[in-house]
C-alpha positions in Angstrom: 117.8 65.9 160.8 117.4 69.0 158.7 119.7 67.7 156.1 117.8 64.4 155.8 114.6 66.5 155.4 116.4 68.4 152.6 117.2 65.1 150.9 113.6 64.0 151.3 112.2 67.2 149.8 114.7 67.2 146.9 113.9 63.6 146.0 110.1 64.4 146.2 110.3 67.5 144.0 112.6 66.0 141.3 110.4 62.8 141.2 107.3 64.9 140.7 108.8 67.0 137.9 110.4 64.0 136.1 107.0 62.3 136.3 105.6 64.7 133.8 108.5 63.9 131.4 108.3 60.1 132.0 104.6 60.1 131.3 105.0 61.8 127.9 107.8 59.3 127.0 105.6 56.4 128.1 102.8 57.6 125.8 105.1 58.0 122.8 106.8 54.6 123.3 103.6 52.7 124.0 104.6 51.8 127.6 101.1 51.8 128.8 99.0 49.5 131.0 96.3 48.0 128.9 92.9 47.3 130.5 92.5 43.6 131.5 89.7 41.8 133.2 91.5 41.7 136.6 92.5 45.4 136.6 90.6 48.2 138.3 91.5 51.0 135.8 89.1 51.6 132.9 91.5 53.3 130.4 95.1 52.7 129.4 97.5 54.4 131.8 101.2 55.3 131.0 104.0 53.4 132.8 107.6 54.4 133.5 107.0 56.1 136.8 110.0 54.2 138.1 112.3 56.2 135.9 111.1 59.4 137.5 111.6 57.8 140.9 115.1 56.7 140.1 115.8 60.3 139.0 114.5 61.6 142.4 116.6 59.1 144.3 119.8 60.1 142.3 119.0 63.8 143.0 118.7 63.2 146.7 122.0 61.3 146.7 123.8 64.0 144.8 122.4 66.8 147.1 123.6 64.9 150.1 127.2 65.2 148.8 126.8 69.0 149.1 125.2 69.3 152.5 127.6 70.4 155.3 127.0 67.5 157.7 126.3 64.6 155.4 129.1 65.5 153.0 131.6 65.0 155.8 130.4 61.5 156.6 132.6 58.4 156.2 133.5 56.9 152.8 131.3 53.9 153.6 128.1 56.0 153.7 128.3 57.2 150.1 129.9 54.0 148.8 127.1 51.8 150.1 124.5 54.3 149.0 126.0 54.4 145.5 126.0 50.6 145.4 122.3 50.3 146.4 121.4 53.1 143.9 123.4 51.2 141.2 121.5 48.0 141.9 118.3 50.1 141.8 119.2 51.4 138.4 119.8 47.8 137.1 116.5 46.6 138.3 114.7 49.7 137.0 116.1 49.0 133.5 114.8 45.5 133.8 111.4 46.9 134.8 111.4 49.3 131.8 112.0 46.3 129.5 109.2 44.4 131.1 106.8 47.4 130.8 107.7 47.6 127.1 107.9 44.0 126.1 106.3 41.9 129.0 109.2 39.7 129.9 108.6 36.2 131.2 108.7 35.4 134.9 112.0 33.5 134.7 113.8 36.4 132.9 112.6 38.8 135.5 113.7 36.6 138.4 117.2 36.3 136.7 117.4 40.1 136.6 116.4 40.4 140.2 119.0 37.9 141.3 121.6 39.8 139.2 120.8 43.1 140.9 120.8 41.4 144.4 124.1 39.8 143.6 125.5 43.2 142.6 124.8 44.4 146.1 126.4 41.3 147.7 129.6 41.5 145.5 130.0 45.1 146.6 129.7 44.2 150.3 126.2 45.5 150.8 125.0 42.4 152.7 124.5 40.8 156.1 127.6 40.1 158.0 126.6 39.1 161.5 123.8 39.5 164.0 123.9 40.7 167.6 122.1 38.2 169.7 120.9 39.4 173.1 123.0 37.9 175.8 125.1 35.8 173.3 127.2 38.4 171.5 127.9 38.4 167.8 126.8 35.6 165.6 129.0 35.7 162.5 127.7 34.4 159.2 129.8 32.5 156.7 130.2 34.2 153.3 127.7 31.7 151.7 125.1 32.2 154.5 125.4 36.0 154.3 125.1 36.0 150.5 122.1 33.7 150.5 120.2 35.5 153.2 120.9 38.9 151.6 119.8 37.8 148.2 116.6 36.2 149.6 115.7 39.4 151.5 116.2 41.6 148.4 114.3 39.3 146.0 111.4 38.7 148.5 111.0 42.4 149.1 111.2 43.3 145.4 108.4 40.8 144.5 106.3 41.7 147.5 106.2 45.4 146.5 105.6 44.3 142.9 102.6 42.2 144.1 101.1 45.0 146.3 101.0 47.4 143.3 97.4 46.7 142.5 95.5 50.0 143.4 96.4 53.6 142.6 98.9 54.9 145.1 99.0 51.7 147.1 102.6 50.5 146.6 104.1 54.1 146.7 102.2 54.8 150.0 103.1 51.5 151.6 106.8 51.9 150.8 106.8 55.5 151.9 105.4 54.5 155.2 108.0 51.7 155.5 110.9 54.1 154.6 109.9 56.7 157.2 109.5 54.0 159.9 112.9 52.5 159.0 114.5 56.0 158.9 113.2 56.6 162.5 114.6 53.2 163.6 118.0 53.8 162.0 118.3 57.3 163.3 117.4 56.4 166.8 119.7 53.4 166.7 122.7 55.5 165.8 121.8 58.0 168.5 121.4 55.3 171.2 124.8 53.8 170.4 126.5 57.2 170.3 127.4 56.7 166.6 127.4 59.4 163.9 123.9 60.3 162.7 125.3 60.3 159.1 124.4 56.7 158.2 123.6 55.0 154.9 120.2 53.6 155.9 118.9 56.9 157.0 120.1 58.6 153.8 118.6 56.0 151.6 115.3 56.0 153.5 115.0 59.7 153.3 115.5 59.7 149.6 113.2 56.7 149.1 110.4 58.3 151.2 110.7 61.5 149.2 110.6 59.7 145.8 107.5 57.8 146.8 105.7 60.9 148.1 106.7 62.9 145.0 105.2 60.2 142.8 101.9 60.0 144.6 100.4 63.1 143.0 100.7 61.3 139.7 99.6 57.9 141.0 96.8 58.5 143.6 93.3 57.7 142.4 92.5 58.5 139.7 96.0 57.7 138.5 97.5 59.6 135.6 100.5 57.3 135.7 101.7 53.9 137.0 105.1 53.2 138.4 105.1 49.9 136.5 107.6 47.1 137.3 110.4 49.7 136.8 109.1 51.5 139.9 107.8 48.6 142.1 111.0 46.6 141.8 113.2 49.7 142.3 111.6 50.8 145.5 111.6 47.2 146.8 115.3 46.9 146.2 116.0 50.3 147.8 114.0 49.4 150.9 115.8 46.0 151.4 119.1 47.5 150.4 118.8 50.1 153.2 118.2 47.3 155.7 121.4 45.5 154.5 123.5 48.7 154.9 122.2 49.2 158.4 123.3 45.7 159.6 126.7 46.2 157.9 127.4 49.6 159.5 126.2 48.5 163.0 127.8 45.1 163.0 129.9 45.9 166.1 127.3 47.6 168.2 124.4 46.3 170.3 121.2 46.9 168.3 119.1 46.0 171.4 120.4 49.2 173.0 117.8 51.0 170.9 115.0 49.6 173.0 115.5 51.7 176.0 118.5 49.5 177.0 116.6 46.3 177.0 119.3 43.7 176.5 116.8 40.8 176.5 114.7 42.1 173.7 115.1 40.2 170.4 112.8 42.5 168.4 115.4 45.4 167.9 118.0 42.8 166.7 115.7 41.3 164.1 114.0 44.5 163.0 116.5 45.4 160.2 115.7 41.9 158.7 112.0 41.7 159.3 110.8 45.3 158.8 111.2 45.4 155.0 109.1 42.2 154.9 106.8 42.9 157.8 105.4 46.1 156.2 104.4 44.0 153.3 102.7 41.4 155.5 99.4 42.2 153.8 100.5 41.5 150.3 102.4 38.4 151.5 99.2 37.1 153.1 97.3 38.0 149.9 99.9 36.0 148.0 99.5 32.9 150.2 95.7 33.1 150.0 95.8 33.4 146.2 98.0 30.4 145.8 95.8 28.3 148.1 92.6 29.6 146.5 93.8 28.9 142.9 95.3 25.5 143.8 92.1 24.3 145.5 90.1 25.4 142.4 92.4 23.3 140.2 94.1 26.3 138.5 97.7 27.4 138.3 98.9 29.5 141.3 100.0 32.1 138.8 96.6 32.4 137.0 95.2 35.9 137.6 91.9 36.6 139.2 89.9 39.5 140.9 89.8 38.1 144.5 92.8 39.8 146.0 92.5 41.7 149.2 92.2 45.1 147.5 89.5 43.7 145.3 87.6 42.4 148.3 87.8 45.8 150.0 86.1 47.3 146.9 83.5 44.5 147.0 82.4 45.1 150.6 81.7 48.7 149.9 84.9 50.7 150.2 85.7 53.4 147.6 89.0 53.1 145.7 90.6 55.8 147.7 89.4 54.5 151.1 90.6 51.0 150.2 94.1 52.4 149.7 94.0 54.5 152.8 92.9 51.4 154.9 95.8 49.3 153.5 98.1 52.2 154.3 96.8 52.1 157.9 97.6 48.4 158.2 101.0 48.9 156.7 101.7 51.8 159.2 100.4 49.7 162.1 102.9 46.9 161.4 105.9 49.2 160.4 105.5 51.9 163.2 104.2 49.3 165.6 107.4 47.3 165.3 109.6 50.4 165.6 107.7 51.8 168.6 107.7 48.4 170.3 111.4 48.0 169.9 112.5 51.6 170.7 109.9 52.8 173.2 108.5 49.7 174.9 106.1 51.0 177.5 102.5 50.8 178.6 101.7 54.0 176.6 103.0 52.3 173.5 100.8 49.3 174.0 97.8 51.6 174.5 98.5 53.6 171.4 99.0 50.5 169.3 95.8 48.9 170.7 93.8 52.1 169.7 95.4 52.0 166.3 94.3 48.4 165.8 90.7 49.1 166.9 90.5 52.1 164.6 91.8 50.2 161.6 89.5 47.2 162.2 86.5 49.5 162.5 87.4 51.4 159.3 88.0 48.1 157.5 84.9 46.1 158.5 82.3 48.4 160.1 82.3 51.6 158.1 81.2 49.8 154.8 78.2 48.3 156.6 77.2 51.6 158.2 77.4 53.5 154.9 75.8 50.7 152.8 72.7 52.3 151.2 69.4 50.8 152.1 67.3 49.3 149.3 64.2 51.3 148.6 61.3 50.5 146.3 60.2 52.8 143.6 
């Protein structure tokens, strides 16, 4: 655990330091977010935060090679980590080009498919699933490739979509990375496997990179991660899920839930967690498509009616709107992990309290704090 914490801290510190350099480069090259009608920032903000995050991820990976325990882990751990990091570098370059030249949607999708295909070609993909009471369900090569690519592309675009408020995407993915780290670490321990696993290493570095970037990005942001960052951390999150299912293809994932053989949630969690923590932006995406289509507009036409815009409209400050969306993301991510690993009455009570607190903060606090109208 201490070595994973070291990887986390190294990734955080390097990302923070490189953020200063990346910001200066962005200003000099013109990679800045212009002010548009649908945006919430009032002045141009530099992009290229993803480049700093990629540097932090690479630093965490390199440090892991030198740590006493992780350095002795199997070849697969560092091979798969390098593959995911390589795919992340590819998609980060794509994002930098988009930040500079505003690529069209089809070109970006092609680049995302190429990066996802790179993972699959290098054997970072789904192989089989452990179904409770039914043993292993093996996927054909075509099924494995298709499902793996869909997971990566969906997660990449979901993170890209949630990047609408200062600090929102970095915080949501940091929460998801920590939750997934806890799940992977506990899963290895429950199955008496080595604790040096790819998913835990990637999640530790990813969580650190996101935390290290937040001082530059939290409101009022001095820097945006841009597509280079949002697509990078989306691929890293989904890639860590793929490595987990590959490394634990021959063990019973349901053993992580206190030995509950009948529980389907632990089996599905490596697949659904990267998507589930982004359930809020996915819901926002569906609502946006329905809203725009009913109004006779293109589903891709921008507007200012997203969920984060509505949180601002009902009275939340920028920072509180972000913190509330972090709470919802944490509820889904840690709720899924706790329910699968520690299914008990106490867990249900804790999650119920979390739900009540989040709902109150979301809908009640703005009404209580709304200033009364007084005559002059």
